[in-house]
C-alpha atoms as a printed R data frame, in Angstrom:
    type eleno elety resid chain resno        x       y       z
1   ATOM     1    CA   UNK     A     1  -91.765 -62.781 -40.259
2   ATOM     2    CA   UNK     A     2  -94.459 -61.027 -38.282
3   ATOM     3    CA   UNK     A     3  -95.772 -64.219 -36.660
4   ATOM     4    CA   UNK     A     4  -92.240 -65.281 -35.822
5   ATOM     5    CA   UNK     A     5  -91.413 -61.967 -34.211
6   ATOM     6    CA   UNK     A     6  -94.658 -62.040 -32.214
7   ATOM     7    CA   UNK     A     7  -93.661 -65.428 -30.826
8   ATOM     8    CA   UNK     A     8  -90.152 -64.164 -30.184
9   ATOM     9    CA   UNK     A     9  -91.332 -61.143 -28.222
10  ATOM    10    CA   UNK     A    10  -93.676 -63.253 -26.100
11  ATOM    11    CA   UNK     A    11  -90.956 -65.734 -25.256
12  ATOM    12    CA   UNK     A    12  -88.345 -63.056 -24.643
13  ATOM    13    CA   UNK     A    13  -90.550 -61.396 -22.050
14  ATOM    14    CA   UNK     A    14  -91.245 -64.674 -20.249
15  ATOM    15    CA   UNK     A    15  -87.829 -66.342 -20.467
16  ATOM    16    CA   UNK     A    16  -86.118 -66.783 -17.080
17  ATOM    17    CA   UNK     A    17  -83.723 -69.226 -15.460
18  ATOM    18    CA   UNK     A    18  -86.609 -71.413 -14.302
19  ATOM    19    CA   UNK     A    19  -86.666 -75.112 -15.162
20  ATOM    20    CA   UNK     A    20  -89.753 -77.267 -15.850
21  ATOM    21    CA   UNK     A    21  -89.961 -80.792 -14.475
22  ATOM    22    CA   UNK     A    22  -87.831 -83.368 -16.298
23  ATOM    23    CA   UNK     A    23  -90.915 -85.016 -17.798
24  ATOM    24    CA   UNK     A    24  -92.319 -81.733 -19.069
25  ATOM    25    CA   UNK     A    25  -88.931 -80.719 -20.485
26  ATOM    26    CA   UNK     A    26  -88.567 -84.058 -22.300
27  ATOM    27    CA   UNK     A    27  -92.079 -83.853 -23.761
28  ATOM    28    CA   UNK     A    28  -91.536 -80.278 -24.873
29  ATOM    29    CA   UNK     A    29  -88.212 -81.059 -26.511
30  ATOM    30    CA   UNK     A    30  -89.655 -84.156 -28.205
31  ATOM    31    CA   UNK     A    31  -92.479 -82.087 -29.708
32  ATOM    32    CA   UNK     A    32  -90.050 -79.415 -30.872
33  ATOM    33    CA   UNK     A    33  -87.614 -81.977 -32.300
34  ATOM    34    CA   UNK     A    34  -90.426 -83.646 -34.234
35  ATOM    35    CA   UNK     A    35  -91.567 -80.333 -35.706
36  ATOM    36    CA   UNK     A    36  -88.001 -79.390 -36.579
37  ATOM    37    CA   UNK     A    37  -87.271 -82.732 -38.237
38  ATOM    38    CA   UNK     A    38  -90.249 -82.206 -40.540
39  ATOM    39    CA   UNK     A    39  -89.243 -78.544 -41.158
40  ATOM    40    CA   UNK     A    40  -92.608 -77.494 -39.742
41  ATOM    41    CA   UNK     A    41  -91.898 -73.917 -38.650
42  ATOM    42    CA   UNK     A    42  -95.601 -73.076 -38.049
43  ATOM    43    CA   UNK     A    43  -95.766 -75.990 -35.612
44  ATOM    44    CA   UNK     A    44  -92.726 -74.717 -33.727
45  ATOM    45    CA   UNK     A    45  -94.365 -71.298 -33.474
46  ATOM    46    CA   UNK     A    46  -97.570 -72.922 -32.259
47  ATOM    47    CA   UNK     A    47  -95.679 -74.763 -29.505
48  ATOM    48    CA   UNK     A    48  -94.069 -71.485 -28.446
49  ATOM    49    CA   UNK     A    49  -97.446 -69.802 -28.315
50  ATOM    50    CA   UNK     A    50  -99.132 -72.611 -26.376
51  ATOM    51    CA   UNK     A    51  -96.467 -72.983 -23.666
52  ATOM    52    CA   UNK     A    52  -96.590 -69.665 -21.860
53  ATOM    53    CA   UNK     A    53  -95.442 -70.773 -18.408
54  ATOM    54    CA   UNK     A    54  -92.122 -69.065 -17.610
55  ATOM    55    CA   UNK     A    55  -90.384 -72.397 -16.993
56  ATOM    56    CA   UNK     A    56  -91.610 -73.751 -20.340
57  ATOM    57    CA   UNK     A    57  -90.550 -70.571 -22.120
58  ATOM    58    CA   UNK     A    58  -87.101 -70.877 -20.580
59  ATOM    59    CA   UNK     A    59  -86.863 -74.467 -21.823
60  ATOM    60    CA   UNK     A    60  -87.888 -73.297 -25.293
61  ATOM    61    CA   UNK     A    61  -85.032 -70.794 -25.249
62  ATOM    62    CA   UNK     A    62  -82.520 -73.431 -24.163
63  ATOM    63    CA   UNK     A    63  -83.714 -75.811 -26.895
64  ATOM    64    CA   UNK     A    64  -83.567 -73.141 -29.551
65  ATOM    65    CA   UNK     A    65  -80.080 -72.003 -28.538
66  ATOM    66    CA   UNK     A    66  -78.879 -75.595 -28.941
67  ATOM    67    CA   UNK     A    67  -80.430 -75.793 -32.394
68  ATOM    68    CA   UNK     A    68  -79.271 -72.371 -33.600
69  ATOM    69    CA   UNK     A    69  -75.727 -72.908 -32.331
70  ATOM    70    CA   UNK     A    70  -75.536 -76.253 -34.155
71  ATOM    71    CA   UNK     A    71  -77.067 -74.976 -37.394
72  ATOM    72    CA   UNK     A    72  -80.178 -77.161 -37.109
73  ATOM    73    CA   UNK     A    73  -82.771 -74.403 -36.678
74  ATOM    74    CA   UNK     A    74  -83.989 -72.293 -39.625
75  ATOM    75    CA   UNK     A    75  -81.860 -69.180 -40.149
76  ATOM    76    CA   UNK     A    76  -84.712 -66.895 -39.099
77  ATOM    77    CA   UNK     A    77  -84.693 -68.292 -35.557
78  ATOM    78    CA   UNK     A    78  -81.341 -66.657 -34.833
79  ATOM    79    CA   UNK     A    79  -83.385 -63.466 -34.428
80  ATOM    80    CA   UNK     A    80  -85.145 -65.083 -31.466
81  ATOM    81    CA   UNK     A    81  -81.900 -65.204 -29.537
82  ATOM    82    CA   UNK     A    82  -81.251 -61.509 -30.121
83  ATOM    83    CA   UNK     A    83  -84.371 -60.675 -28.141
84  ATOM    84    CA   UNK     A    84  -84.025 -63.341 -25.465
85  ATOM    85    CA   UNK     A    85  -80.444 -62.203 -24.850
86  ATOM    86    CA   UNK     A    86  -81.746 -58.641 -24.567
87  ATOM    87    CA   UNK     A    87  -84.365 -59.709 -22.026
88  ATOM    88    CA   UNK     A    88  -81.589 -61.335 -19.971
89  ATOM    89    CA   UNK     A    89  -79.473 -58.166 -20.306
90  ATOM    90    CA   UNK     A    90  -76.722 -60.241 -21.915
91  ATOM    91    CA   UNK     A    91  -75.733 -57.524 -24.358
92  ATOM    92    CA   UNK     A    92  -72.618 -59.279 -25.647
93  ATOM    93    CA   UNK     A    93  -74.875 -62.090 -26.866
94  ATOM    94    CA   UNK     A    94  -77.323 -59.553 -28.296
95  ATOM    95    CA   UNK     A    95  -74.561 -58.248 -30.548
96  ATOM    96    CA   UNK     A    96  -73.307 -61.773 -31.237
97  ATOM    97    CA   UNK     A    97  -76.643 -63.188 -32.423
98  ATOM    98    CA   UNK     A    98  -77.429 -59.982 -34.295
99  ATOM    99    CA   UNK     A    99  -74.145 -60.398 -36.146
100 ATOM   100    CA   UNK     A   100  -74.851 -64.062 -36.751
101 ATOM   101    CA   UNK     A   101  -78.338 -63.413 -38.133
102 ATOM   102    CA   UNK     A   102  -76.969 -60.736 -40.430
103 ATOM   103    CA   UNK     A   103  -74.239 -63.145 -41.525
104 ATOM   104    CA   UNK     A   104  -76.859 -65.727 -42.477
105 ATOM   105    CA   UNK     A   105  -78.791 -63.118 -44.441
106 ATOM   106    CA   UNK     A   106  -75.668 -62.183 -46.406
107 ATOM   107    CA   UNK     A   107  -74.284 -65.705 -46.924
108 ATOM   108    CA   UNK     A   108  -77.394 -67.863 -47.271
109 ATOM   109    CA   UNK     A   109  -79.511 -65.127 -48.832
110 ATOM   110    CA   UNK     A   110  -77.020 -64.816 -51.687
111 ATOM   111    CA   UNK     A   111  -78.715 -67.745 -53.428
112 ATOM   112    CA   UNK     A   112  -82.187 -66.123 -53.473
113 ATOM   113    CA   UNK     A   113  -83.677 -65.855 -56.952
114 ATOM   114    CA   UNK     A   114  -84.515 -62.222 -56.156
115 ATOM   115    CA   UNK     A   115  -81.153 -60.533 -55.435
116 ATOM   116    CA   UNK     A   116  -82.917 -57.647 -53.674
117 ATOM   117    CA   UNK     A   117  -84.234 -59.907 -50.908
118 ATOM   118    CA   UNK     A   118  -81.158 -60.230 -48.664
119 ATOM   119    CA   UNK     A   119  -80.246 -56.549 -48.952
120 ATOM   120    CA   UNK     A   120  -83.763 -55.515 -47.998
121 ATOM   121    CA   UNK     A   121  -83.847 -57.949 -45.076
122 ATOM   122    CA   UNK     A   122  -80.420 -56.821 -43.860
123 ATOM   123    CA   UNK     A   123  -81.598 -53.224 -43.967
124 ATOM   124    CA   UNK     A   124  -84.686 -54.134 -41.938
125 ATOM   125    CA   UNK     A   125  -82.499 -55.541 -39.145
126 ATOM   126    CA   UNK     A   126  -80.763 -52.187 -38.877
127 ATOM   127    CA   UNK     A   127  -84.084 -50.462 -38.206
128 ATOM   128    CA   UNK     A   128  -85.722 -53.164 -36.066
129 ATOM   129    CA   UNK     A   129  -82.784 -54.027 -33.835
130 ATOM   130    CA   UNK     A   130  -81.235 -50.589 -34.033
131 ATOM   131    CA   UNK     A   131  -84.217 -49.274 -32.085
132 ATOM   132    CA   UNK     A   132  -83.764 -52.092 -29.582
133 ATOM   133    CA   UNK     A   133  -80.136 -51.130 -28.964
134 ATOM   134    CA   UNK     A   134  -80.349 -47.351 -29.294
135 ATOM   135    CA   UNK     A   135  -79.836 -46.696 -25.564
136 ATOM   136    CA   UNK     A   136  -77.001 -49.218 -25.156
137 ATOM   137    CA   UNK     A   137  -73.364 -48.166 -25.240
138 ATOM   138    CA   UNK     A   138  -71.006 -50.709 -26.765
139 ATOM   139    CA   UNK     A   139  -67.239 -50.452 -26.944
140 ATOM   140    CA   UNK     A   140  -65.278 -51.101 -30.109
141 ATOM   141    CA   UNK     A   141  -63.899 -54.280 -28.517
142 ATOM   142    CA   UNK     A   142  -67.428 -55.540 -27.821
143 ATOM   143    CA   UNK     A   143  -68.492 -54.925 -31.396
144 ATOM   144    CA   UNK     A   144  -65.414 -56.520 -32.899
145 ATOM   145    CA   UNK     A   145  -65.637 -59.479 -30.522
146 ATOM   146    CA   UNK     A   146  -69.289 -60.084 -31.369
147 ATOM   147    CA   UNK     A   147  -68.575 -59.970 -35.105
148 ATOM   148    CA   UNK     A   148  -65.655 -62.374 -34.740
149 ATOM   149    CA   UNK     A   149  -67.866 -64.798 -32.792
150 ATOM   150    CA   UNK     A   150  -70.612 -64.533 -35.403
151 ATOM   151    CA   UNK     A   151  -68.225 -65.340 -38.245
152 ATOM   152    CA   UNK     A   152  -66.830 -68.325 -36.329
153 ATOM   153    CA   UNK     A   153  -70.339 -69.667 -35.705
154 ATOM   154    CA   UNK     A   154  -71.208 -69.291 -39.401
155 ATOM   155    CA   UNK     A   155  -68.153 -71.360 -40.240
156 ATOM   156    CA   UNK     A   156  -69.095 -74.009 -37.666
157 ATOM   157    CA   UNK     A   157  -72.700 -74.315 -38.848
158 ATOM   158    CA   UNK     A   158  -72.053 -74.011 -42.592
159 ATOM   159    CA   UNK     A   159  -72.063 -77.800 -43.195
160 ATOM   160    CA   UNK     A   160  -75.429 -78.331 -41.457
161 ATOM   161    CA   UNK     A   161  -77.613 -75.315 -42.238
162 ATOM   162    CA   UNK     A   162  -80.710 -75.972 -44.343
163 ATOM   163    CA   UNK     A   163  -82.440 -73.672 -46.787
164 ATOM   164    CA   UNK     A   164  -84.702 -71.112 -45.150
165 ATOM   165    CA   UNK     A   165  -87.227 -69.566 -47.579
166 ATOM   166    CA   UNK     A   166  -87.812 -66.655 -45.186
167 ATOM   167    CA   UNK     A   167  -84.553 -65.099 -46.363
168 ATOM   168    CA   UNK     A   168  -85.943 -64.809 -49.875
169 ATOM   169    CA   UNK     A   169  -89.282 -63.182 -49.109
170 ATOM   170    CA   UNK     A   170  -88.215 -59.536 -48.898
171 ATOM   171    CA   UNK     A   171  -87.220 -56.937 -51.471
172 ATOM   172    CA   UNK     A   172  -89.016 -56.811 -54.805
173 ATOM   173    CA   UNK     A   173  -90.593 -60.197 -54.080
174 ATOM   174    CA   UNK     A   174  -92.413 -58.747 -51.065
175 ATOM   175    CA   UNK     A   175  -93.489 -55.597 -52.895
176 ATOM   176    CA   UNK     A   176  -94.760 -57.579 -55.880
177 ATOM   177    CA   UNK     A   177  -96.836 -59.811 -53.624
178 ATOM   178    CA   UNK     A   178  -98.332 -56.843 -51.787
179 ATOM   179    CA   UNK     A   179  -99.146 -55.104 -55.074
180 ATOM   180    CA   UNK     A   180 -100.427 -58.317 -56.707
181 ATOM   181    CA   UNK     A   181  -97.809 -58.068 -59.425
182 ATOM   182    CA   UNK     A   182  -96.612 -61.245 -61.115
183 ATOM   183    CA   UNK     A   183  -92.819 -61.427 -61.279
184 ATOM   184    CA   UNK     A   184  -91.069 -63.596 -63.895
185 ATOM   185    CA   UNK     A   185  -90.606 -67.189 -62.768
186 ATOM   186    CA   UNK     A   186  -86.957 -67.712 -61.753
187 ATOM   187    CA   UNK     A   187  -84.937 -70.021 -63.938
188 ATOM   188    CA   UNK     A   188  -83.928 -72.043 -60.881
189 ATOM   189    CA   UNK     A   189  -86.772 -72.437 -58.349
190 ATOM   190    CA   UNK     A   190  -85.611 -72.101 -54.761
191 ATOM   191    CA   UNK     A   191  -85.807 -75.271 -52.699
192 ATOM   192    CA   UNK     A   192  -87.377 -75.156 -49.254
193 ATOM   193    CA   UNK     A   193  -85.393 -78.136 -47.980
194 ATOM   194    CA   UNK     A   194  -81.876 -79.434 -48.421
195 ATOM   195    CA   UNK     A   195  -78.488 -78.358 -47.126
196 ATOM   196    CA   UNK     A   196  -76.987 -75.134 -48.359
197 ATOM   197    CA   UNK     A   197  -73.665 -76.935 -48.400
198 ATOM   198    CA   UNK     A   198  -74.950 -79.317 -51.085
199 ATOM   199    CA   UNK     A   199  -75.393 -76.398 -53.498
200 ATOM   200    CA   UNK     A   200  -72.309 -75.500 -55.545
201 ATOM   201    CA   UNK     A   201  -73.776 -72.058 -56.244
202 ATOM   202    CA   UNK     A   202  -74.087 -71.405 -52.495
203 ATOM   203    CA   UNK     A   203  -70.508 -72.539 -51.868
204 ATOM   204    CA   UNK     A   204  -69.229 -70.218 -54.587
205 ATOM   205    CA   UNK     A   205  -71.215 -67.221 -53.330
206 ATOM   206    CA   UNK     A   206  -70.236 -67.926 -49.733
207 ATOM   207    CA   UNK     A   207  -66.557 -67.922 -50.691
208 ATOM   208    CA   UNK     A   208  -67.044 -64.603 -52.466
209 ATOM   209    CA   UNK     A   209  -68.828 -63.061 -49.452
210 ATOM   210    CA   UNK     A   210  -66.429 -64.133 -46.692
211 ATOM   211    CA   UNK     A   211  -63.494 -61.757 -47.391
212 ATOM   212    CA   UNK     A   212  -65.703 -58.668 -46.992
213 ATOM   213    CA   UNK     A   213  -68.033 -60.055 -44.342
214 ATOM   214    CA   UNK     A   214  -66.307 -58.659 -41.253
215 ATOM   215    CA   UNK     A   215  -66.146 -55.136 -42.642
216 ATOM   216    CA   UNK     A   216  -69.804 -55.318 -43.663
217 ATOM   217    CA   UNK     A   217  -70.962 -56.519 -40.240
218 ATOM   218    CA   UNK     A   218  -68.909 -53.880 -38.446
219 ATOM   219    CA   UNK     A   219  -70.349 -51.185 -40.702
220 ATOM   220    CA   UNK     A   220  -73.883 -52.180 -39.645
221 ATOM   221    CA   UNK     A   221  -72.748 -51.499 -36.065
222 ATOM   222    CA   UNK     A   222  -71.385 -48.084 -36.977
223 ATOM   223    CA   UNK     A   223  -67.720 -49.100 -37.044
224 ATOM   224    CA   UNK     A   224  -65.705 -47.557 -39.898
225 ATOM   225    CA   UNK     A   225  -64.006 -50.083 -42.181
226 ATOM   226    CA   UNK     A   226  -60.451 -49.045 -41.197
227 ATOM   227    CA   UNK     A   227  -60.972 -49.675 -37.481
């Protein structure tokens, strides 16, 4: 995640309402679409890094918003839009995409072989983005509205989202790798491609998570469950 967040921060700082020429925009989108179709996340990050002009960065943000909002981008890229929304001072969207990213961690991360991964990643968002938002004052209506929007987007993208291994690289898995400890091989290896919706286990765990999802997301924003 560190390389992703480095690319995110760079783009968030540069993103503006500028537009590149039509030819440049088409070429940039074609390159991004090709990388996305082959699930080549490092290539997408490389394109972000190599196109530092403000107009290009703005086009990258527009492309990514299209892909995140349609469920085509890897789950981890929802975190990009938290920071770009912050750079644009669109704080309603900051809360919205933060809620959406956390929703993906809870719902899609439920199928990780290491059950500690999603909880650890969810906790990390509280620290990372909590610092980002510490000086912002949000009303209860803003928080509830953002959570409602996040849940609606999860429902809309649930048929099209593809497996994102980044959700399963935290928790004990991360500690074991850092300590060079060999964990037992999971009985069901996690796939790096394929639709979540094609997995009966994912559908079952998603159904189990949905009834408590709103309360969980609100609690991460400091809203008591009974509000």
